[in-house]
C-alpha positions as CSV (number, residue, x, y, z in Angstrom):
1,M,27.4,48.4,27.1
2,Q,29.1,48.3,23.7
3,D,29.2,44.5,23.6
4,H,25.5,44.4,24.4
5,L,24.8,47.0,21.7
6,T,26.9,44.9,19.2
7,A,24.9,41.8,20.0
8,T,21.6,43.7,19.8
9,F,22.3,45.3,16.5
10,A,23.7,42.1,15.1
11,A,20.5,40.3,16.1
12,L,18.3,43.1,14.7
13,A,20.2,43.0,11.3
14,D,18.2,40.0,10.1
15,P,14.6,40.5,8.9
16,T,13.5,37.1,10.2
17,R,14.7,37.9,13.7
18,R,12.9,41.3,13.5
19,A,9.7,39.5,12.4
20,I,10.1,37.2,15.4
21,L,10.5,40.1,17.7
22,A,7.4,41.8,16.2
23,R,5.4,38.7,16.9
24,L,6.7,38.5,20.4
25,A,5.7,42.1,21.0
26,L,2.1,40.9,20.9
27,G,2.8,38.4,23.7
28,E,4.4,35.2,24.8
29,T,4.1,32.3,22.3
30,S,5.6,28.9,21.5
31,V,8.5,28.2,19.2
32,T,6.1,26.2,17.0
33,E,3.8,29.2,16.6
34,L,6.8,31.5,15.9
35,A,8.0,29.2,13.2
36,K,4.7,29.0,11.3
37,P,5.0,32.1,9.1
38,F,8.5,31.2,7.9
39,D,9.5,28.9,5.1
40,M,12.3,27.3,7.0
41,S,13.1,24.3,9.1
42,M,12.6,24.2,12.9
43,P,16.4,24.0,13.3
44,A,16.8,27.2,11.3
45,V,14.2,29.0,13.4
46,S,15.9,27.6,16.5
47,K,19.2,29.2,15.3
48,H,17.5,32.6,15.0
49,L,16.0,32.2,18.5
50,K,19.5,31.4,19.9
51,V,20.9,34.6,18.4
52,L,18.0,36.6,19.9
53,E,18.5,34.9,23.2
54,R,22.2,35.5,23.3
55,A,21.5,39.2,22.6
56,G,19.1,39.2,25.6
57,L,16.2,40.1,23.3
58,I,14.1,37.1,24.2
59,V,13.7,34.6,27.1
60,R,12.8,31.0,26.4
61,G,11.1,28.9,29.0
62,R,10.2,25.2,29.4
63,E,6.8,24.2,30.7
64,A,6.3,20.4,30.1
65,Q,6.0,20.1,26.3
66,W,5.5,23.9,25.8
67,R,8.5,26.0,25.0
68,P,7.3,29.6,25.5
69,C,9.3,32.6,24.2
70,R,8.8,36.2,25.4
71,L,10.3,39.5,24.4
72,E,12.8,41.1,26.7
73,A,12.7,44.9,26.0
74,A,15.7,46.1,28.0
75,P,18.3,45.7,25.2
76,L,16.0,47.4,22.7
77,Q,15.7,50.4,25.2
78,Q,19.5,50.5,25.4
79,A,19.8,50.5,21.5
80,A,17.1,53.2,21.3
81,S,18.9,55.4,23.8
82,W,22.2,55.0,21.8
83,I,20.4,56.0,18.6
84,E,18.7,58.9,20.3
85,D,22.0,60.5,21.1
86,Y,22.9,60.5,17.4
87,R,19.4,61.8,16.4
88,R,20.0,64.8,18.6
89,F,23.4,65.3,17.0
90,W,21.9,65.3,13.4
91,S,18.9,67.4,14.4
92,A,21.3,70.1,15.6
93,H,23.3,70.0,12.4
94,V,20.2,70.0,10.2
95,D,18.8,73.0,12.2
96,A,22.2,74.8,11.7
97,L,22.1,74.1,8.0
98,E,18.6,75.4,7.7
99,R,19.6,78.7,9.5
100,H,22.6,79.0,7.2
101,L,20.5,78.5,4.1
102,D,18.0,81.1,5.3
103,R,20.8,83.6,5.8
104,M,22.1,82.9,2.3
105,A,18.7,83.4,0.8
106,Q,18.2,86.7,2.6
107,A,21.7,88.0,1.5
108,A,21.5,86.9,-2.1
109,P,20.2,89.3,-4.7
110,E,16.9,88.4,-6.1
111,D,17.1,86.3,-9.3
112,P,13.9,86.3,-11.3
113,K,14.6,82.8,-12.5
114,L,14.5,81.6,-8.9
115,Q,11.2,83.5,-8.2
116,D,9.3,82.3,-11.3
117,P,9.5,78.5,-12.0
118,N,8.2,79.0,-15.6
119,S,10.8,81.6,-16.5
120,D,13.1,79.1,-18.2
121,K,10.3,77.5,-20.2
122,G,10.1,80.4,-22.7
123,E,6.7,81.4,-21.5
124,T,5.7,85.1,-21.4
125,K,3.4,86.8,-19.1
């Protein structure tokens, strides 16, 4: 799975490839249509498509003169699952930090400067 993740994240690292995937999320389309919004040659677009295809993120077909491309979501799901494991890890640590800070705040003697945000501005009440 790690090799698939490496290929997926490498493919997703480029903003052009992410834009191509965003377009394909709307539905199957031709290589020509995918290339339209980009200021680059067709060979350059084709290189991006090859990276996405090798990562398993897209499937390209051939129907006469039409070269349709479509999104393949399985590698994105694998990447999302991998990220989710780490989100849970960080959420637990952030929750623990929040509890610790709450305990510190309850144990600390009250400091008037912390209670009144204007106290250091020389204002009197």
